[in-house]
VMD Tcl script that draws the C-alpha trace (Angstrom):
set ca {
  {-0.41 -0.22 -0.13}
  {1.28 3.80 -1.05}
  {0.68 7.03 -1.28}
  {-0.42 8.53 -4.76}
  {0.70 10.89 -6.39}
  {-0.39 14.87 -5.23}
  {-3.45 16.65 -7.69}
  {-1.55 17.63 -10.68}
  {1.69 15.69 -10.08}
  {3.08 13.72 -12.57}
  {2.49 16.00 -15.61}
  {3.20 14.56 -19.06}
  {1.09 11.84 -17.58}
  {-2.61 10.31 -18.31}
  {-4.82 7.28 -18.75}
  {-5.45 7.84 -21.91}
  {-7.54 4.79 -23.08}
  {-7.07 3.12 -20.21}
  {-10.45 1.61 -19.07}
  {-11.24 2.38 -15.09}
  {-14.10 0.89 -13.04}
  {-15.77 3.46 -10.92}
  {-17.69 1.85 -7.52}
  {-19.61 4.30 -5.70}
  {-23.01 5.82 -7.22}
  {-21.86 8.80 -9.96}
  {-24.34 10.53 -12.26}
  {-22.51 11.25 -16.02}
  {-20.30 14.23 -15.63}
  {-20.19 13.62 -12.00}
  {-16.81 14.73 -10.22}
  {-15.41 10.97 -9.53}
  {-15.94 10.33 -13.34}
  {-14.61 13.67 -14.52}
  {-11.51 13.56 -12.44}
  {-10.82 9.97 -14.62}
  {-11.72 11.31 -17.24}
  {-9.71 14.37 -17.34}
  {-6.66 12.07 -17.26}
  {-7.93 10.47 -20.72}
  {-9.42 7.46 -18.92}
  {-12.54 5.36 -20.38}
  {-14.95 5.25 -17.41}
  {-17.16 2.27 -16.55}
  {-19.79 2.34 -14.05}
  {-19.68 -0.59 -11.94}
  {-22.23 1.03 -9.07}
  {-21.52 -0.86 -6.04}
  {-22.60 1.10 -3.38}
  {-25.39 4.03 -3.33}
  {-27.15 6.30 -0.46}
  {-30.24 6.21 0.87}
  {-31.99 8.67 3.85}
  {-32.42 6.85 6.99}
  {-34.93 3.87 8.02}
  {-36.17 6.13 10.22}
  {-35.48 9.91 9.98}
  {-36.82 11.03 13.13}
  {-33.94 11.19 15.38}
  {-32.08 13.26 12.63}
  {-34.92 15.64 12.53}
  {-35.35 16.09 15.96}
  {-31.40 17.27 16.43}
  {-31.60 19.77 13.60}
  {-34.50 21.16 14.71}
  {-32.72 22.09 17.98}
  {-29.46 22.59 15.95}
  {-29.03 25.70 18.30}
  {-28.37 24.18 21.62}
  {-25.01 21.82 19.83}
  {-21.52 24.00 20.26}
  {-20.49 21.61 17.49}
  {-21.99 19.79 14.11}
  {-19.21 17.13 13.04}
  {-19.40 16.27 9.42}
  {-17.69 12.83 8.47}
  {-18.32 12.72 4.46}
  {-20.05 15.23 1.78}
  {-22.82 13.08 1.76}
  {-23.82 13.94 5.36}
  {-23.77 17.46 4.57}
  {-25.93 17.07 1.63}
  {-28.68 15.11 4.03}
  {-28.30 18.00 6.86}
  {-28.37 20.78 4.10}
  {-31.37 19.27 2.48}
  {-33.37 19.90 5.92}
  {-31.81 23.34 7.52}
  {-30.64 25.37 4.43}
  {-28.61 27.71 5.74}
  {-25.64 27.78 8.48}
  {-26.45 27.60 11.93}
  {-26.19 30.53 13.99}
  {-23.61 30.16 16.64}
  {-22.74 26.37 16.14}
  {-18.88 25.87 15.04}
  {-18.14 23.59 12.36}
  {-16.05 20.80 12.01}
  {-14.98 18.52 8.33}
  {-13.46 15.60 8.54}
  {-11.01 16.49 5.46}
  {-10.97 18.61 2.46}
  {-13.64 16.99 0.29}
  {-16.01 17.65 3.08}
  {-14.86 20.91 3.92}
  {-15.54 21.96 0.56}
  {-18.81 20.45 0.31}
  {-19.64 22.97 3.37}
  {-18.42 26.03 1.72}
  {-20.10 24.86 -1.83}
  {-23.33 25.49 0.51}
  {-22.02 28.69 2.14}
  {-21.25 26.71 5.58}
  {-18.38 28.09 7.54}
  {-15.61 25.43 8.83}
  {-14.21 26.36 12.00}
  {-11.95 22.88 12.36}
  {-10.87 20.38 9.65}
  {-9.31 16.54 10.42}
  {-5.43 16.52 9.75}
  {-4.72 14.02 8.47}
  {-8.19 13.66 6.74}
  {-9.70 11.05 8.84}
  {-11.64 10.72 12.33}
  {-8.38 10.07 14.02}
  {-6.96 13.37 12.45}
  {-10.66 15.00 13.72}
  {-10.22 13.61 17.46}
  {-6.47 15.21 17.44}
  {-7.74 18.75 16.08}
  {-9.80 18.86 19.52}
  {-7.47 17.52 21.39}
  {-5.10 20.13 19.86}
  {-7.59 22.94 20.40}
  {-8.57 22.04 23.83}
  {-11.63 23.38 23.80}
  {-13.88 19.57 23.45}
  {-14.70 19.15 27.42}
  {-17.80 19.97 28.09}
  {-18.67 20.64 24.76}
  {-22.12 19.43 23.24}
  {-21.54 17.95 19.76}
  {-24.12 16.59 16.69}
  {-22.49 14.32 15.07}
  {-25.06 13.25 11.97}
  {-23.33 10.32 10.35}
  {-23.77 7.27 8.55}
  {-25.63 4.20 9.54}
  {-22.04 2.23 9.02}
  {-19.87 4.76 10.85}
  {-16.92 3.59 12.52}
  {-16.89 4.49 16.81}
  {-13.74 6.31 16.50}
  {-14.99 10.25 16.02}
  {-17.64 9.78 18.66}
  {-15.51 7.89 21.30}
  {-12.44 9.91 20.99}
  {-14.33 13.12 21.19}
  {-16.31 11.32 24.25}
  {-12.50 10.47 25.55}
  {-11.88 14.30 25.35}
  {-14.61 14.92 27.48}
  {-17.44 16.36 24.94}
  {-21.31 15.00 25.16}
  {-21.81 13.68 21.46}
  {-25.28 12.99 20.00}
  {-24.64 10.59 17.28}
  {-27.52 10.37 14.63}
  {-27.95 8.55 11.41}
  {-28.07 11.04 8.42}
  {-27.82 8.31 5.70}
  {-27.21 4.77 5.23}
  {-25.44 2.71 2.60}
  {-27.30 0.09 -0.15}
  {-25.81 -2.36 -2.52}
  {-27.72 -2.10 -6.08}
  {-28.14 -5.10 -8.08}
  {-24.82 -4.86 -10.75}
  {-24.41 -6.94 -13.43}
  {-21.25 -9.13 -11.96}
  {-20.66 -11.32 -15.30}
  {-20.91 -8.27 -17.01}
  {-17.92 -6.71 -15.23}
  {-16.17 -9.89 -15.34}
  {-16.54 -10.17 -19.26}
  {-15.42 -6.13 -19.34}
  {-12.37 -7.25 -17.64}
  {-11.53 -10.16 -19.30}
  {-12.23 -8.03 -23.14}
  {-9.43 -5.58 -21.40}
  {-11.95 -2.77 -21.10}
  {-11.40 -2.34 -17.61}
  {-7.57 -2.76 -16.29}
  {-8.00 -0.69 -13.15}
  {-10.75 -0.31 -10.42}
  {-11.45 2.16 -8.00}
  {-12.91 2.04 -4.29}
  {-14.01 4.89 -2.18}
  {-15.13 2.86 0.92}
  {-14.74 -0.40 2.42}
  {-18.97 -0.84 1.47}
  {-17.71 -0.23 -2.35}
  {-15.48 -3.44 -1.50}
  {-18.14 -5.88 0.15}
  {-20.70 -4.22 -2.54}
  {-18.40 -5.70 -5.70}
  {-17.82 -8.86 -3.73}
  {-21.25 -9.55 -4.04}
  {-21.72 -8.80 -7.19}
  {-18.95 -11.06 -8.22}
  {-19.33 -13.97 -6.11}
  {-16.08 -15.33 -3.83}
  {-13.92 -16.57 -6.48}
  {-15.06 -13.51 -9.27}
  {-13.76 -11.61 -6.68}
  {-10.91 -13.00 -6.42}
  {-9.73 -13.80 -9.58}
  {-10.38 -10.05 -10.30}
  {-8.39 -9.19 -7.20}
  {-5.37 -11.25 -8.32}
  {-5.37 -9.53 -11.61}
  {-6.18 -6.38 -11.58}
  {-4.62 -2.92 -9.76}
  {-6.85 -0.51 -7.95}
  {-6.87 2.65 -6.26}
  {-8.27 3.48 -2.94}
  {-9.67 6.26 -1.30}
  {-8.32 6.15 1.80}
  {-6.37 3.95 3.66}
  {-9.34 2.14 5.59}
  {-10.68 1.29 2.11}
  {-7.07 -0.29 0.96}
  {-7.01 -2.31 4.07}
  {-10.32 -3.39 3.31}
  {-8.59 -4.55 -0.16}
  {-5.67 -5.99 0.93}
  {-7.49 -8.02 3.85}
  {-9.66 -9.46 0.73}
  {-6.69 -10.01 -1.18}
  {-5.63 -7.31 -3.73}
  {-2.71 -6.99 -4.22}
  {-1.91 -3.89 -6.16}
  {-3.40 -0.83 -4.20}
  {-2.57 2.62 -4.40}
  {-3.98 4.84 -2.33}
  {-4.96 8.50 -2.88}
  {-3.33 11.16 -0.82}
  {-6.04 13.06 0.20}
  {-9.74 11.96 -0.29}
  {-10.60 13.95 -3.34}
  {-11.81 12.67 -7.21}
  {-8.79 14.44 -8.50}
  {-6.25 12.60 -6.43}
  {-8.15 9.22 -6.50}
  {-7.52 9.65 -10.37}
  {-3.59 10.19 -9.86}
  {-3.95 6.89 -7.29}
  {-4.93 5.31 -10.51}
  {-2.12 6.51 -12.59}
  {0.41 5.62 -9.42}
  {-0.71 1.77 -9.53}
  {-1.04 1.86 -13.48}
  {2.55 3.04 -13.84}
  {3.62 1.12 -10.98}
  {2.64 -2.47 -12.29}
  {3.46 -0.93 -16.00}
  {-0.15 -1.42 -17.21}
  {-0.28 1.08 -19.69}
  {0.47 4.72 -18.26}
  {1.86 6.54 -20.97}
  {2.19 10.90 -21.92}
  {-0.72 12.95 -22.08}
  {-0.98 12.38 -25.85}
  {-0.98 8.70 -26.23}
  {-3.45 6.85 -28.16}
}
mol new
graphics top color blue
foreach p $ca { graphics top sphere $p radius 0.5 }
foreach p [lrange $ca 0 end-1] q [lrange $ca 1 end] { graphics top cylinder $p $q radius 0.2 }
display resetview
């Protein structure tokens, strides 16, 4: 497992003509597709995960209706930002806002919300460390709108610093149907030569779609790019041999991770004008 080139690093390299599969839900022209296409890749949508509202949205709505009682609201994904902003509209007055990393910060700033604290590195552990360094967690009331599959790291870390954390489910991950046989044909025909993953859930979704045998075969034959170290560990634990990790959790950095892993394995990264 290794860190990728920085965004824009490696000028002159491209993915010209290389087929790359995107496993998260993405619309045509979306950020993940665009970042790869800008480097010349042919993008294949293998949607293994999508997002849905919580099965019971009442706890989230109740928390947002009394948002003013909190000192902080912590976001660990752009998806959580969407879920909250869709209910509240404008930024809350008197409530400070924390983001796990640059992608989440960008999502907040895009809708006009101020960001008062960002994790460094861009992980839940990094955000806890930022609170520890600031020394203002003790006694703070923190709202954490989270994924239904959120790790306990942030909530437990803030509680250990003395914060009162109210965690509510803002969204859940679902696995839409995916034609695994089609995916394997695209690999066998040489149309897909690398796969990108943005979460452990996207890894698990592909395993379910392909079945154990198909997934293991893919893990042995194709390089992968992971959005972060947690996703990379999930890939390696499931037998994926060649994995590059985006330096920061953004679409552009993930695209450059594909460049790195393809170059590392001699799989066809070339000059910007290559056909």
